[in-house]
N, C-alpha and C positions, 0 to 999 in steps of 0.2 A: 504493500499500502506506498508506503514511505517512497518507494523508486519513480511510483507514477508518478506523487505529488513531485519530487522532485522534477520530474520529466515534462510536469505539467508547468510548473511556476518557470522553469529555464524557458519553454518552449510559448508562454508568454509573452516574458520579455524580450525574445528572439523576433515575436512578431512586428515588434515596435520596428525592426529594423528593414521589415518588407513593407512597410507602408510608405505611401510617397507623400503623406504631410502627415507626420506622427503628431500627436499630442505633443505639448510640454511634459518632459517629465517630473517638473517637480524636485521636491527631496525628498519628501515622506514615503512615497510608494516605492522609489528605488532604493532607499535606506530597509524599511522594512520589507521587502522583496532578499534583500541580503539578510537581514534578523532568520527569516522564513527558513531561509537555506541554511544558515549557521544552529539552528533550532535543528531541522532533520538530521542535519548530521551528529548532533550531538544526541539525537534520539537512536541514531545506528549508534553510537560508541554505549549507549545505554543498554539496547538490546543485545551487544555482543557481549557483553559482561556481567548483565545479568541474568540473561535468559538461555543460557546454556544448558541449564539443569532443567528448565523448564516440560511440562510433558505436552502429549501432542491430544488436546480434544478442543469441545467446541465452547467452553467453559474458559479455559486457559489463554485462549486466543481471544476473548470477548475483549476485555480492557485495549488490549493492545491494536487490536483492530479498530476500534472506536478511534482511539488516540490517532491510527494512519489516515482514518476516514476524516478527520476534523482539519488534520494538516492538508490532504488532498482539496477540500471546501476551499481552504483558505488559499491556496496555490492556484485554485481556480479563479476565484472570485479578486484577487487583486488588482488585475491589468482587465479593461474591459474586453470584452469581445469584439466589437464597434468602434474600434479605436476613432475614426472620424466623427463621431458623436462628442468628445471629449473635447474643450478647450486644451485641460491638463489631468494629466494620471492623480494629480493632487487634488483634483476639485471632483473627480471620480472617487476618491478616497472618503473624502468628507460626506458623500452623498452612502458609501456604502460601509463607513468608521465599524457602525455597529456588528455588522455582517464579521468583516475582515477582523479585526480586534477579539470579536466575542469567540468566534471560532479557536484562534490561538488563545485565549484567555483559559475557555473550557477543555480545551486539550492539555495544559501546563497544568489547569486545576485536577485534573481527571490523572494525568500521571503522578502528581502532587501527594494525593490522598490514595492512589489505589497501586502504583507502582513503585516510585522510589523509595518509603518509607521501610520497602523488607530489605533494601541493600543496606539502608541505615541502623537496622535492629539491630545488628551485632554491635554496633557503637554504641546505640542507646543501651545497652547492658552494662558495656565496661566503663562509661562516664556521662550523668549527667548533663554534664556542658557540650555533648553532643546534640542532646535533645532542643538547647538553645541556638544552638548553630545553623539545626537543620530548620529551625522556624525562621531564624534570622533569613537565611537564605530563600526558603522557599514564599515566604512573605515577601523581603525585597522584590522578587521578580513576581508574583501576583499582582504587587502594589503599583510597580511599572506599567504592567498593563492593564491595570484599572484605571492609571491617571492619563493612557493612551485611549481608553475605551471611552472617558468621561470629558476629556479635554475637547475644547475646540480650536485651540491655539496652536497654530505650528509648529512654532518654536518648542512650544512645550511638548508637541509629538516629537518632535525631533531628538529632544535632549531625552525623553522615556524611550526610544529605539536605542539613540547610543547607549545607554545606560545596560538596556537588555544586552546589546553587543557585548559592549565590556562584561556583563553577568556571566554570559557565556565562556569569554575567553579567561576568566577569573576563574572558574568552579571547574570549566573542561579543559583548561591550558597545562600547560608540562609544569605545573605548580599546585602543591596539594594546600591549598589556601584553607580547606575545614580546618586541615589537623596543625596548620600555622594560630588559627584563631583559637582551636583548644588548648595549643600550650600556652600561648601568651594569657588566656582566661586561667589556667589552671596553675 
C-alpha cells in the first residue's frame, strides 16, 4: 500500500512537468509533499524493524493496511488532477486542507496508538523516563499536525511542516535522540 502511495505522490508532482501552463507551485504543497514522502519512508523503517515477527492474518494486517490507505489517500489528493483549474497549488491546499492534513493526522494518530507503543513497551518497563519521552515525541508530532490542520496562515503552515521534517530527521536519523533525552533526564 505504501509503495502505491509513493508512486502516486511522485506521479502527481511529475504531472506538473507535463503541463503546458502549470499552476504556481507555492511553498506549502511542495513542502508537504516532501514531508509525506519522508513519513512514508519512516513507515518503511518502522515496518522493517517492528513487523518481522508479525503473524500473517487479516487481523494482523488491519491497522497497517489502514495506515497505508490513509497515506495513499493523502498522496492522491495533495495535487489536483485538473491542474489548469488552479492558480497555485497552495490555493488548492487551502481548499483541501482538512482532507489532506486530516488523513495524515489520522494515519499518525493510528500508528501512535496502535503500533508504535509495542516497540516502546520494553523500554517502558526499564525506566519511567521512556514514557515521558514517548509522550513528548508523539505529542509534538500530533500537535504540529493539529496546528497545520487548524491554521489559515501559510507561514505557520510552513513552520509546522518544517517542524515535522525536523522531527522525522531527529527521530529517524542517525542519532538516537530518545536515548539521549532519557540519559539527560535520568
